[in-house]
Structures are given as structure tokens and as C-alpha cells.
C-alpha beads as a LAMMPS data file, in Angstrom:
LAMMPS data file: protein, C-alpha beads

66 atoms
65 bonds

1 atom types
1 bond types

-500.0 500.0 xlo xhi
-500.0 500.0 ylo yhi
-500.0 500.0 zlo zhi

Masses

1 110.0

Atoms # bond

1 1 1 2.273 -18.082 -6.540
2 1 1 4.124 -14.779 -6.735
3 1 1 2.000 -11.737 -7.580
4 1 1 2.910 -9.761 -10.707
5 1 1 3.203 -6.076 -9.851
6 1 1 5.002 -5.124 -13.084
7 1 1 1.715 -4.281 -14.800
8 1 1 -0.184 -3.239 -11.671
9 1 1 -1.736 0.212 -11.289
10 1 1 -0.050 1.995 -8.384
11 1 1 -1.820 4.805 -6.542
12 1 1 -1.438 7.140 -3.571
13 1 1 -4.119 8.028 -1.078
14 1 1 -6.173 11.061 -2.036
15 1 1 -5.424 12.352 1.486
16 1 1 -1.667 12.450 0.831
17 1 1 -1.864 15.548 -1.361
18 1 1 1.242 16.187 -3.446
19 1 1 3.725 15.148 -0.790
20 1 1 5.899 12.063 -0.979
21 1 1 4.076 9.083 0.382
22 1 1 3.662 5.385 -0.183
23 1 1 1.905 3.907 -3.168
24 1 1 -0.289 0.812 -3.160
25 1 1 -1.185 -1.698 -5.875
26 1 1 -3.380 -4.787 -5.899
27 1 1 -2.392 -7.977 -7.709
28 1 1 -4.686 -10.926 -7.128
29 1 1 -4.659 -11.811 -3.445
30 1 1 -1.590 -9.651 -2.740
31 1 1 -1.093 -5.949 -1.997
32 1 1 2.146 -4.159 -2.849
33 1 1 3.386 -1.071 -1.005
34 1 1 6.295 1.070 -2.247
35 1 1 7.963 4.421 -1.574
36 1 1 6.668 7.017 -4.035
37 1 1 10.020 8.861 -3.916
38 1 1 11.931 5.790 -5.130
39 1 1 9.653 3.485 -7.070
40 1 1 12.584 1.498 -8.476
41 1 1 13.774 0.271 -5.069
42 1 1 11.146 -2.462 -4.862
43 1 1 8.053 -2.978 -2.785
44 1 1 6.735 -4.851 0.222
45 1 1 4.050 -7.469 -0.377
46 1 1 1.239 -8.350 2.014
47 1 1 -1.721 -10.716 1.788
48 1 1 -4.863 -8.753 0.918
49 1 1 -6.494 -10.033 4.114
50 1 1 -3.699 -8.534 6.254
51 1 1 -3.947 -5.257 4.341
52 1 1 -7.673 -5.172 5.088
53 1 1 -7.035 -5.614 8.818
54 1 1 -4.396 -2.852 8.696
55 1 1 -6.587 -0.336 6.849
56 1 1 -9.544 -1.107 9.146
57 1 1 -7.265 -0.324 12.099
58 1 1 -6.369 3.004 10.517
59 1 1 -10.049 3.844 10.052
60 1 1 -10.758 2.985 13.708
61 1 1 -7.858 5.166 14.903
62 1 1 -5.875 2.247 16.305
63 1 1 -2.602 3.897 15.281
64 1 1 -3.387 7.467 16.308
65 1 1 -1.021 9.038 18.792
66 1 1 -2.488 9.675 22.228

Bonds

1 1 1 2
2 1 2 3
3 1 3 4
4 1 4 5
5 1 5 6
6 1 6 7
7 1 7 8
8 1 8 9
9 1 9 10
10 1 10 11
11 1 11 12
12 1 12 13
13 1 13 14
14 1 14 15
15 1 15 16
16 1 16 17
17 1 17 18
18 1 18 19
19 1 19 20
20 1 20 21
21 1 21 22
22 1 22 23
23 1 23 24
24 1 24 25
25 1 25 26
26 1 26 27
27 1 27 28
28 1 28 29
29 1 29 30
30 1 30 31
31 1 31 32
32 1 32 33
33 1 33 34
34 1 34 35
35 1 35 36
36 1 36 37
37 1 37 38
38 1 38 39
39 1 39 40
40 1 40 41
41 1 41 42
42 1 42 43
43 1 43 44
44 1 44 45
45 1 45 46
46 1 46 47
47 1 47 48
48 1 48 49
49 1 49 50
50 1 50 51
51 1 51 52
52 1 52 53
53 1 53 54
54 1 54 55
55 1 55 56
56 1 56 57
57 1 57 58
58 1 58 59
59 1 59 60
60 1 60 61
61 1 61 62
62 1 62 63
63 1 63 64
64 1 64 65
65 1 65 66
């Protein structure tokens, strides 16, 4: 089933400040990610489980530059 992001609440990370960033929304078992500078251009959709693995990797520093 396709997730409905039309009525979803989109938000930016509190760490992004007022700069352009990505926005995230949750719809059932899916997570949407879109460009905050161009919210009409669509979004990418990921399973919530994959999003959880990704955000855990961020918290662990897996993507930090050496």
C-alpha cells in the first residue's frame, strides 16, 4: 500500500537551524524525505525500519568524515 504524505506533518531537524535542509514526515510504516527548498518537487520514500537503521548510524557517527 502506498503511504499518503499529502496530509503528513513535515519537519526539519532542530539542529538544522534556519538553513535549507531536508524535511521528514512519517506515514504509517513509511518515511518521506524531501528538499525543504523545493517541497513541490516530490519526496523519497523509505521503509521506517530502514530509516531507523540510517538514523542510528548517524547517531553512532558512521557517516562522519575522518
